[in-house]
N, CA, C and O atoms as a Tinker XYZ file with bonds, in Angstrom:
   152  protein
     1  N      4.307000   15.640000  -80.692000    73     2
     2  CA     3.244000   14.746000  -80.229000    64     1     3
     3  C      3.816000   13.369000  -79.900000    63     2     4     5
     4  O      3.414000   12.737000  -78.923000    81     3
     5  N      4.759000   12.910000  -80.725000    73     3     6
     6  CA     5.371000   11.605000  -80.483000    64     5     7
     7  C      6.145000   11.620000  -79.169000    63     6     8     9
     8  O      6.105000   10.662000  -78.396000    81     7
     9  N      6.850000   12.725000  -78.931000    73     7    10
    10  CA     7.621000   12.849000  -77.698000    64     9    11
    11  C      6.689000   12.801000  -76.489000    63    10    12    13
    12  O      7.026000   12.217000  -75.459000    81    11
    13  N      5.525000   13.415000  -76.621000    73    11    14
    14  CA     4.541000   13.415000  -75.537000    64    13    15
    15  C      4.068000   11.988000  -75.240000    63    14    16    17
    16  O      3.936000   11.604000  -74.078000    81    15
    17  N      3.816000   11.209000  -76.291000    73    15    18
    18  CA     3.370000    9.822000  -76.116000    64    17    19
    19  C      4.446000    8.993000  -75.431000    63    18    20    21
    20  O      4.151000    8.207000  -74.530000    81    19
    21  N      5.689000    9.167000  -75.855000    73    19    22
    22  CA     6.798000    8.429000  -75.255000    64    21    23
    23  C      6.936000    8.800000  -73.783000    63    22    24    25
    24  O      7.174000    7.937000  -72.938000    81    23
    25  N      6.785000   10.086000  -73.482000    73    23    26
    26  CA     6.891000   10.547000  -72.107000    64    25    27
    27  C      5.801000    9.926000  -71.244000    63    26    28    29
    28  O      6.063000    9.518000  -70.112000    81    27
    29  N      4.578000    9.851000  -71.770000    73    27    30
    30  CA     3.469000    9.252000  -71.029000    64    29    31
    31  C      3.721000    7.768000  -70.797000    63    30    32    33
    32  O      3.427000    7.249000  -69.720000    81    31
    33  N      4.265000    7.080000  -71.803000    73    31    34
    34  CA     4.568000    5.657000  -71.661000    64    33    35
    35  C      5.621000    5.439000  -70.589000    63    34    36    37
    36  O      5.504000    4.518000  -69.781000    81    35
    37  N      6.652000    6.280000  -70.577000    73    35    38
    38  CA     7.702000    6.164000  -69.570000    64    37    39
    39  C      7.145000    6.410000  -68.173000    63    38    40    41
    40  O      7.496000    5.705000  -67.227000    81    39
    41  N      6.280000    7.406000  -68.044000    73    39    42
    42  CA     5.660000    7.703000  -66.750000    64    41    43
    43  C      4.818000    6.523000  -66.288000    63    42    44    45
    44  O      4.867000    6.138000  -65.119000    81    43
    45  N      4.043000    5.947000  -67.209000    73    43    46
    46  CA     3.180000    4.814000  -66.878000    64    45    47
    47  C      4.015000    3.611000  -66.459000    63    46    48    49
    48  O      3.702000    2.950000  -65.469000    81    47
    49  N      5.073000    3.328000  -67.207000    73    47    50
    50  CA     5.945000    2.200000  -66.900000    64    49    51
    51  C      6.597000    2.385000  -65.538000    63    50    52    53
    52  O      6.688000    1.438000  -64.757000    81    51
    53  N      7.051000    3.600000  -65.251000    73    51    54
    54  CA     7.705000    3.890000  -63.976000    64    53    55
    55  C      6.724000    3.710000  -62.820000    63    54    56    57
    56  O      7.084000    3.154000  -61.782000    81    55
    57  N      5.488000    4.175000  -62.993000    73    55    58
    58  CA     4.479000    4.049000  -61.942000    64    57    59
    59  C      4.150000    2.581000  -61.682000    63    58    60    61
    60  O      4.006000    2.169000  -60.531000    81    59
    61  N      4.031000    1.792000  -62.751000    73    59    62
    62  CA     3.708000    0.370000  -62.601000    64    61    63
    63  C      4.836000   -0.373000  -61.894000    63    62    64    65
    64  O      4.583000   -1.152000  -60.975000    81    63
    65  N      6.079000   -0.138000  -62.315000    73    63    66
    66  CA     7.211000   -0.826000  -61.696000    64    65    67
    67  C      7.370000   -0.384000  -60.245000    63    66    68    69
    68  O      7.730000   -1.186000  -59.383000    81    67
    69  N      7.101000    0.900000  -59.975000    73    67    70
    70  CA     7.226000    1.415000  -58.615000    64    69    71
    71  C      6.189000    0.766000  -57.703000    63    70    72    73
    72  O      6.512000    0.369000  -56.584000    81    71
    73  N      4.949000    0.657000  -58.173000    73    71    74
    74  CA     3.902000    0.047000  -57.357000    64    73    75
    75  C      4.199000   -1.440000  -57.149000    63    74    76    77
    76  O      3.913000   -1.988000  -56.084000    81    75
    77  N      4.781000   -2.100000  -58.181000    73    75    78
    78  CA     5.130000   -3.511000  -58.063000    64    77    79
    79  C      6.159000   -3.706000  -56.960000    63    78    80    81
    80  O      6.003000   -4.588000  -56.115000    81    79
    81  N      7.212000   -2.888000  -56.959000    73    79    82
    82  CA     8.244000   -3.012000  -55.936000    64    81    83
    83  C      7.711000   -2.621000  -54.563000    63    82    84    85
    84  O      8.119000   -3.196000  -53.554000    81    83
    85  N      6.802000   -1.646000  -54.517000    73    83    86
    86  CA     6.219000   -1.236000  -53.238000    64    85    87
    87  C      5.408000   -2.377000  -52.642000    63    86    88    89
    88  O      5.483000   -2.627000  -51.438000    81    87
    89  N      4.633000   -3.073000  -53.470000    73    87    90
    90  CA     3.845000   -4.195000  -52.977000    64    89    91
    91  C      4.749000   -5.312000  -52.472000    63    90    92    93
    92  O      4.461000   -5.919000  -51.441000    81    91
    93  N      5.832000   -5.589000  -53.180000    73    91    94
    94  CA     6.770000   -6.625000  -52.741000    64    93    95
    95  C      7.417000   -6.228000  -51.424000    63    94    96    97
    96  O      7.606000   -7.065000  -50.541000    81    95
    97  N      7.758000   -4.943000  -51.291000    73    95    98
    98  CA     8.405000   -4.451000  -50.077000    64    97    99
    99  C      7.458000   -4.559000  -48.884000    63    98   100   101
   100  O      7.869000   -4.980000  -47.803000    81    99
   101  N      6.188000   -4.178000  -49.076000    73    99   102
   102  CA     5.199000   -4.265000  -47.997000    64   101   103
   103  C      4.968000   -5.726000  -47.611000    63   102   104   105
   104  O      4.871000   -6.045000  -46.426000    81   103
   105  N      4.880000   -6.610000  -48.602000    73   103   106
   106  CA     4.683000   -8.029000  -48.314000    64   105   107
   107  C      5.871000   -8.580000  -47.532000    63   106   108   109
   108  O      5.695000   -9.399000  -46.629000    81   107
   109  N      7.077000   -8.135000  -47.875000    73   107   110
   110  CA     8.289000   -8.576000  -47.183000    64   109   111
   111  C      8.251000   -8.145000  -45.718000    63   110   112   113
   112  O      8.576000   -8.929000  -44.826000    81   111
   113  N      7.852000   -6.895000  -45.474000    73   111   114
   114  CA     7.780000   -6.376000  -44.103000    64   113   115
   115  C      6.705000   -7.114000  -43.309000    63   114   116   117
   116  O      6.934000   -7.501000  -42.163000    81   115
   117  N      5.532000   -7.309000  -43.913000    73   115   118
   118  CA     4.447000   -7.999000  -43.215000    64   117   119
   119  C      4.848000   -9.427000  -42.872000    63   118   120   121
   120  O      4.521000   -9.919000  -41.792000    81   119
   121  N      5.551000  -10.096000  -43.780000    73   119   122
   122  CA     5.993000  -11.457000  -43.512000    64   121   123
   123  C      7.005000  -11.463000  -42.378000    63   122   124   125
   124  O      6.990000  -12.364000  -41.539000    81   123
   125  N      7.875000  -10.477000  -42.345000    73   123   126
   126  CA     8.860000  -10.375000  -41.269000    64   125   127
   127  C      8.186000  -10.171000  -39.919000    63   126   128   129
   128  O      8.585000  -10.778000  -38.926000    81   127
   129  N      7.166000   -9.317000  -39.878000    73   127   130
   130  CA     6.432000   -9.080000  -38.630000    64   129   131
   131  C      5.713000  -10.359000  -38.202000    63   130   132   133
   132  O      5.708000  -10.708000  -37.022000    81   131
   133  N      5.111000  -11.049000  -39.159000    73   131   134
   134  CA     4.371000  -12.277000  -38.858000    64   133   135
   135  C      5.301000  -13.352000  -38.307000    63   134   136   137
   136  O      4.958000  -14.048000  -37.351000    81   135
   137  N      6.478000  -13.483000  -38.914000    73   135   138
   138  CA     7.443000  -14.497000  -38.479000    64   137   139
   139  C      7.985000  -14.161000  -37.094000    63   138   140   141
   140  O      8.141000  -15.050000  -36.257000    81   139
   141  N      8.271000  -12.892000  -36.847000    73   139   142
   142  CA     8.848000  -12.511000  -35.559000    64   141   143
   143  C      7.816000  -12.617000  -34.432000    63   142   144   145
   144  O      8.184000  -12.840000  -33.279000    81   143
   145  N      6.533000  -12.461000  -34.755000    73   143   146
   146  CA     5.496000  -12.539000  -33.725000    64   145   147
   147  C      5.075000  -13.983000  -33.475000    63   146   148   149
   148  O      4.549000  -14.297000  -32.407000    81   147
   149  N      5.301000  -14.864000  -34.446000    73   147   150
   150  CA     4.881000  -16.259000  -34.318000    64   149   151
   151  C      5.889000  -17.104000  -33.548000    63   150   152
   152  O      5.674000  -18.301000  -33.358000    81   151
């Protein structure tokens, strides 16, 4: 049961960090498009 909890925590942490980096990456691309069009 403990192993299951640890596994869920790792999955949750990975999903959160992945979404954080994805948002930063999308913001970076959008800023690049905005700068190149301006």
